[in-house]
C-alpha positions as CSV (number, residue, x, y, z in Angstrom):
1,M,0.2,0.3,-0.3
2,E,1.1,3.4,-1.1
3,N,2.1,6.0,1.9
4,F,-0.2,8.9,1.8
5,E,2.9,12.0,2.0
6,K,-0.4,14.4,1.0
7,I,-3.7,14.2,2.5
8,L,-6.6,16.8,1.0
9,L,-9.6,16.7,3.7
10,A,-13.0,18.2,2.2
11,Y,-14.6,19.6,4.9
12,D,-17.8,21.1,5.4
13,G,-18.5,21.7,9.1
14,S,-21.1,19.1,9.3
15,E,-21.4,16.1,11.6
16,C,-20.2,14.1,8.5
17,G,-17.5,16.3,8.4
18,R,-16.7,16.2,11.4
19,I,-16.6,12.4,11.8
20,A,-14.7,11.8,8.7
21,L,-11.9,14.5,9.9
22,R,-11.9,12.7,13.4
23,R,-11.8,9.0,11.9
24,T,-8.7,10.3,9.6
25,L,-6.5,11.8,12.6
26,P,-4.7,8.3,13.1
27,L,-3.6,8.3,8.7
28,L,-2.1,11.2,9.5
29,G,0.8,11.0,12.2
30,S,2.5,13.5,14.0
31,G,3.9,16.2,11.1
32,E,5.0,13.5,9.1
33,V,1.9,14.3,6.3
34,E,1.2,17.0,4.4
35,V,-2.7,18.0,5.4
36,H,-4.8,20.4,3.3
37,L,-8.3,21.1,4.2
38,L,-10.8,22.2,2.1
39,A,-13.9,24.0,2.4
40,V,-15.9,24.8,-0.8
41,V,-18.8,27.6,-1.0
42,P,-21.6,26.2,-3.5
43,L,-21.9,28.6,-6.1
44,T,-25.5,27.8,-5.8
45,G,-25.9,30.7,-3.4
46,A,-24.3,32.8,-6.2
47,V,-26.5,32.0,-8.9
48,A,-29.4,32.5,-6.4
49,A,-28.4,35.7,-5.8
50,A,-27.9,36.3,-9.7
51,E,-31.4,35.1,-10.3
52,G,-32.5,37.3,-7.6
53,F,-33.4,34.7,-5.3
54,Y,-31.4,36.0,-2.4
55,T,-28.9,39.2,-2.0
56,E,-25.1,39.5,-2.3
57,S,-25.4,40.1,1.8
58,M,-26.7,36.8,1.6
59,Y,-24.0,35.0,-0.3
60,E,-21.4,36.9,1.8
61,A,-23.1,35.5,4.9
62,E,-22.4,32.2,3.9
63,R,-18.8,32.7,3.0
64,E,-18.0,33.9,6.1
65,R,-20.2,31.3,7.8
66,I,-17.7,28.6,5.6
67,E,-14.6,30.3,6.5
68,Q,-15.1,30.1,10.1
69,I,-15.9,26.0,9.7
70,L,-12.8,26.1,7.8
71,A,-10.7,27.9,10.5
72,E,-12.8,25.7,13.1
73,G,-11.3,22.1,11.2
74,V,-7.4,23.6,11.3
75,S,-7.8,24.5,14.5
76,L,-8.9,21.2,15.7
77,L,-6.7,19.4,13.5
78,K,-3.8,21.5,15.3
79,D,-5.1,21.1,18.4
80,R,-4.4,17.7,17.9
81,G,-0.6,18.3,16.7
82,V,-1.7,18.4,13.0
83,D,-0.1,21.0,10.8
84,A,-3.0,21.6,8.5
85,E,-2.9,24.4,5.5
86,G,-6.7,25.6,5.1
87,H,-8.7,26.3,1.6
88,L,-11.5,28.1,0.7
89,R,-13.2,27.7,-2.7
90,A,-16.3,28.5,-4.8
91,G,-18.0,26.7,-7.0
92,E,-19.3,23.0,-7.6
93,P,-17.7,21.0,-4.6
94,A,-16.8,18.0,-6.8
95,H,-15.1,20.1,-9.1
96,Q,-13.2,22.1,-6.8
97,I,-12.0,18.9,-4.7
98,A,-11.0,17.4,-7.7
99,K,-9.2,20.3,-8.9
100,L,-7.1,21.0,-5.3
101,A,-6.3,17.6,-5.6
102,D,-4.7,17.8,-8.7
103,D,-3.5,21.6,-8.2
104,L,-1.4,19.9,-5.0
105,A,-0.6,16.5,-6.0
106,V,-2.0,14.8,-3.6
107,N,-2.1,11.2,-2.9
108,L,-5.1,11.0,-1.0
109,V,-8.8,13.0,-1.0
110,V,-10.8,12.2,2.0
111,V,-14.7,12.8,2.3
112,G,-17.5,12.3,4.4
113,H,-20.8,10.3,4.0
114,Q,-24.1,10.7,4.6
115,R,-26.8,8.3,4.1
116,R,-29.6,9.4,2.0
117,G,-32.9,8.3,0.5
118,V,-32.7,7.6,-3.5
119,L,-34.8,10.6,-4.1
120,A,-32.0,12.8,-2.5
121,R,-29.1,11.1,-3.9
122,W,-31.1,11.4,-7.9
123,W,-31.4,15.1,-6.8
124,Q,-28.6,16.1,-5.5
125,G,-26.1,13.7,-6.5
126,S,-22.7,12.3,-4.6
127,V,-19.9,14.2,-4.3
128,G,-18.0,11.3,-3.6
129,A,-19.3,9.4,-6.3
130,S,-18.9,12.1,-8.6
131,L,-14.9,12.2,-7.0
132,L,-14.3,8.8,-8.5
133,D,-14.0,9.5,-12.2
134,R,-12.4,13.1,-11.8
135,L,-9.6,12.0,-8.9
136,G,-5.6,10.5,-9.9
137,C,-5.4,9.4,-6.8
138,S,-7.0,7.5,-3.7
139,L,-10.6,8.6,-2.3
140,L,-11.2,7.5,1.3
141,V,-15.4,8.1,2.1
142,V,-15.8,8.0,5.7
143,Q,-19.1,7.7,7.4
144,A,-20.3,7.1,11.1
145,P,-20.3,4.0,12.4
146,G,-23.2,2.2,12.4
147,E,-25.1,3.7,9.4
148,S,-24.0,1.2,7.0
149,E,-26.2,-0.8,8.9
150,D,-29.4,1.6,9.2
151,V,-29.9,1.8,5.4
152,A,-33.7,2.6,6.0
153,A,-32.4,5.9,8.4
154,P,-33.8,9.7,7.3
């Protein structure tokens, strides 16, 4: 198995994202791995603002919220002795994750997973599934313990 020297963690601050971050800590070692944390501001907000659904100030508030989530994740890693660099991007999450992974030449991308129903997956898609054909490196999809046993959960 290849050693993971550079890891990119996609972090959205959700419970699944927090679990993925915590469960990835053993892979990070103590300063042996270059760690990057990525938070993505979805462009749906920018598109909605352009279409008049909500204001630019609402989009900026969302961006600031996601910046705080990113800072929280970087701080959590640093508190655990992991030196991490945070990255903020705007756009479609799978595209931004794959682009940064390529730009940084990472060996592993880590994303959290939340089990959803068939209709929700069809409507919203799956970032993890979208990444499979976009990445030139390994992908680790982390879900909360016990989720695989509870397929019918909302």
